[in-house]
VOPAGU-2260 file (C-alpha; in pm, 1 decimal, decimal comma):
REM VOPAGU-2260
SITE   aa  ch    i         X         Y         Z
SITE  MET   A    0    8845,7    9121,8   16856,0
SITE  LEU   A    1    8580,4    9039,7   16607,0
SITE  TRP   A    2    8460,8    9401,6   16671,6
SITE  ILE   A    3    8765,5    9537,7   16615,9
SITE  LYS   A    4    8811,7    9367,5   16278,4
SITE  ALA   A    5    8451,9    9475,3   16151,1
SITE  LEU   A    6    8566,9    9844,9   16220,9
SITE  HIS   A    7    8885,5    9790,5   16067,0
SITE  VAL   A    8    8745,0    9616,8   15718,8
SITE  LEU   A    9    8448,5    9936,2   15764,7
SITE  PHE   A   10    8714,3   10198,7   15765,0
SITE  VAL   A   11    8951,5   10039,7   15476,4
SITE  ILE   A   12    8636,4   10034,9   15268,7
SITE  ALA   A   13    8570,8   10411,4   15330,4
SITE  TRP   A   14    8964,8   10484,1   15292,2
SITE  LEU   A   15    8965,8   10275,7   14925,3
SITE  ALA   A   16    8653,4   10498,8   14849,1
SITE  GLY   A   17    8831,8   10788,7   14811,7
SITE  ILE   A   18    9147,3   10617,1   14695,6
SITE  PHE   A   19    8921,5   10528,5   14419,5
SITE  TYR   A   20    8761,1   10869,8   14337,5
SITE  LEU   A   21    8996,9   11128,4   14416,2
SITE  PRO   A   22    9209,1   11086,0   14113,7
SITE  ARG   A   23    8869,2   11039,6   13880,8
SITE  ILE   A   24    8833,3   11420,7   14046,7
SITE  PHE   A   25    9155,9   11508,7   13907,9
SITE  VAL   A   26    9075,2   11337,0   13548,1
SITE  HIS   A   27    8758,3   11560,8   13546,7
SITE  TYR   A   28    8950,0   11868,9   13642,9
SITE  ALA   A   29    9212,8   11809,6   13386,3
SITE  GLU   A   30    8961,9   11734,7   13130,1
SITE  GLY   A   31    8720,9   12053,2   13248,5
SITE  LEU   A   32    9024,9   12272,3   13240,4
SITE  ALA   A   33    9130,8   12187,8   12909,1
SITE  ARG   A   34    8786,4   12278,7   12783,7
SITE  GLY   A   35    8791,1   12610,4   12947,0
SITE  GLU   A   36    8523,9   12485,4   13188,3
SITE  ASP   A   37    8490,4   12623,5   13550,7
SITE  VAL   A   38    8636,7   12359,5   13786,0
SITE  ARG   A   39    8657,1   12553,2   14136,6
SITE  ARG   A   40    8385,1   12297,0   14258,8
SITE  LEU   A   41    8605,1   12013,0   14141,4
SITE  ILE   A   42    8892,7   12147,0   14396,0
SITE  ILE   A   43    8676,5   12202,7   14706,4
SITE  MET   A   44    8534,2   11851,7   14645,8
SITE  ALA   A   45    8891,5   11715,7   14606,5
SITE  ARG   A   46    8984,9   11877,2   14941,5
SITE  ARG   A   47    8713,5   11758,3   15148,1
SITE  LEU   A   48    8773,4   11400,6   14985,5
SITE  PHE   A   49    9147,2   11422,6   15077,6
SITE  GLY   A   50    9052,6   11500,3   15417,6
SITE  PHE   A   51    8771,3   11246,9   15454,3
SITE  MET   A   52    9011,1   10953,7   15301,2
SITE  THR   A   53    9316,5   11062,3   15506,3
SITE  MET   A   54    9081,3   11041,6   15834,2
SITE  MET   A   55    8958,4   10707,5   15717,1
SITE  ALA   A   56    9306,9   10570,6   15650,2
SITE  VAL   A   57    9443,9   10651,5   16012,6
SITE  LEU   A   58    9130,3   10465,8   16156,4
SITE  ALA   A   59    9167,8   10202,9   15929,6
SITE  LEU   A   60    9571,4   10162,3   16024,9
SITE  ALA   A   61    9499,6   10196,1   16387,2
SITE  PHE   A   62    9223,9    9919,1   16381,3
SITE  GLY   A   63    9453,8    9713,9   16177,4
SITE  LEU   A   64    9760,3    9739,1   16420,0
SITE  THR   A   65    9523,9    9669,2   16695,7
SITE  LEU   A   66    9435,6    9346,1   16563,1
SITE  TRP   A   67    9790,2    9256,3   16434,8
SITE  LEU   A   68    9889,5    9315,4   16824,4
SITE  GLY   A   69    9574,1    9117,3   16963,8
SITE  TYR   A   70    9608,9    8814,9   16724,1
SITE  HIS   A   71    9985,9    8811,5   16685,9
SITE  ASP   A   72    9886,7    8608,7   16357,7
SITE  GLY   A   73   10159,8    8671,3   16067,6
SITE  GLY   A   74   10389,0    8534,3   15872,8
SITE  LEU   A   75   10505,4    8582,3   15507,0
SITE  TRP   A   76   10160,7    8659,2   15389,1
SITE  LEU   A   77   10110,5    8953,9   15643,2
SITE  THR   A   78   10471,2    9070,1   15541,2
SITE  VAL   A   79   10383,8    9095,3   15189,7
SITE  LYS   A   80   10051,0    9264,7   15249,6
SITE  LEU   A   81   10206,8    9511,9   15475,0
SITE  GLY   A   82   10446,5    9582,3   15170,0
SITE  PHE   A   83   10116,3    9662,0   14947,6
SITE  VAL   A   84    9966,7    9845,8   15225,4
SITE  GLY   A   85   10269,6   10087,5   15245,1
SITE  ALA   A   86   10268,0   10111,1   14878,3
SITE  LEU   A   87    9917,6   10220,6   14933,4
SITE  LEU   A   88   10046,9   10471,2   15139,9
SITE  VAL   A   89   10250,7   10602,5   14882,6
SITE  TYR   A   90    9959,7   10624,3   14654,2
SITE  HIS   A   91    9754,5   10801,6   14905,0
SITE  GLY   A   92   10106,8   11071,7   14942,7
SITE  VAL   A   93   10059,4   11112,1   14564,3
SITE  CYS   A   94    9713,0   11187,3   14553,7
SITE  GLY   A   95    9773,0   11442,3   14819,5
SITE  TRP   A   96   10088,2   11600,2   14610,7
SITE  LEU   A   97    9849,6   11628,3   14319,5
SITE  LEU   A   98    9576,4   11792,1   14523,9
SITE  ALA   A   99    9833,0   12013,8   14649,6
SITE  ARG   A  100    9918,0   12110,0   14319,8
SITE  LEU   A  101    9582,6   12140,5   14209,7
SITE  VAL   A  102    9504,2   12370,8   14472,9
SITE  ARG   A  103    9799,2   12591,5   14391,8
SITE  GLN   A  104    9668,2   12570,2   14025,0
SITE  GLU   A  105    9991,0   12411,7   13898,6
SITE  ARG   A  106    9986,2   12195,8   13586,4
SITE  LEU   A  107    9885,2   11822,6   13672,2
SITE  PRO   A  108    9969,8   11556,0   13435,2
SITE  GLY   A  109    9767,5   11469,3   13137,8
SITE  ALA   A  110    9392,6   11325,1   13148,8
SITE  LEU   A  111    9551,3   10984,4   13033,6
SITE  ALA   A  112    9814,2   10953,5   13276,8
SITE  LEU   A  113    9546,9   11057,1   13589,1
SITE  ARG   A  114    9319,7   10754,0   13434,9
SITE  LEU   A  115    9622,2   10523,2   13438,6
SITE  LEU   A  116    9674,7   10658,4   13811,2
SITE  ASN   A  117    9311,6   10593,0   13876,2
SITE  GLU   A  118    9304,1   10247,8   13769,3
SITE  SER   A  119    9659,5   10146,6   13885,8
SITE  SER   A  120    9519,4   10126,8   14288,6
SITE  LEU   A  121    9344,8    9817,9   14186,1
SITE  LEU   A  122    9750,4    9672,2   14130,0
SITE  LEU   A  123    9764,0    9734,1   14489,0
SITE  VAL   A  124    9414,7    9639,3   14630,7
SITE  VAL   A  125    9340,0    9296,7   14492,7
SITE  PRO   A  126    9665,9    9149,3   14631,5
SITE  ILE   A  127    9574,5    9334,0   14990,0
SITE  ILE   A  128    9245,4    9172,9   14988,9
SITE  LEU   A  129    9357,4    8813,3   14846,6
SITE  LEU   A  130    9654,0    8803,2   15096,7
SITE  ALA   A  131    9439,4    8878,0   15379,4
SITE  VAL   A  132    9158,2    8634,7   15290,2
SITE  VAL   A  133    9335,2    8354,0   15151,9
SITE  LYS   A  134    9661,7    8376,6   15336,2
SITE  PRO   A  135    9837,9    8192,7   15075,4
SITE  PHE   A  136   10168,9    8149,7   15292,9
């Protein structure tokens, strides 16, 4: 089971790398577009990163489910953690929606809103990590 746990952690880290960086690409896109810069490369980067982070999310969830079924370790901490994981999946979906708008060259929110989106992922990730490590209840 330790190999499963190690793979779960590895894929979660890879997924979070995308979660943290994709909104930053959106910020650069919005600011570059406002300055009249060529932002086509950012669209390509965003599409590739979203594909990668989606694949990593699926693998992280699959290994996480395997852990849950194997350990049957639960409690309130796990229920709360899974709530935050669900919110992170919604965040992932919002990133996909923004990417679709970017690809269609539709208007995105302003750079400040995108910066806030970028930073808000930590409000989901920190409790997930704390709950998984500390298991407070």
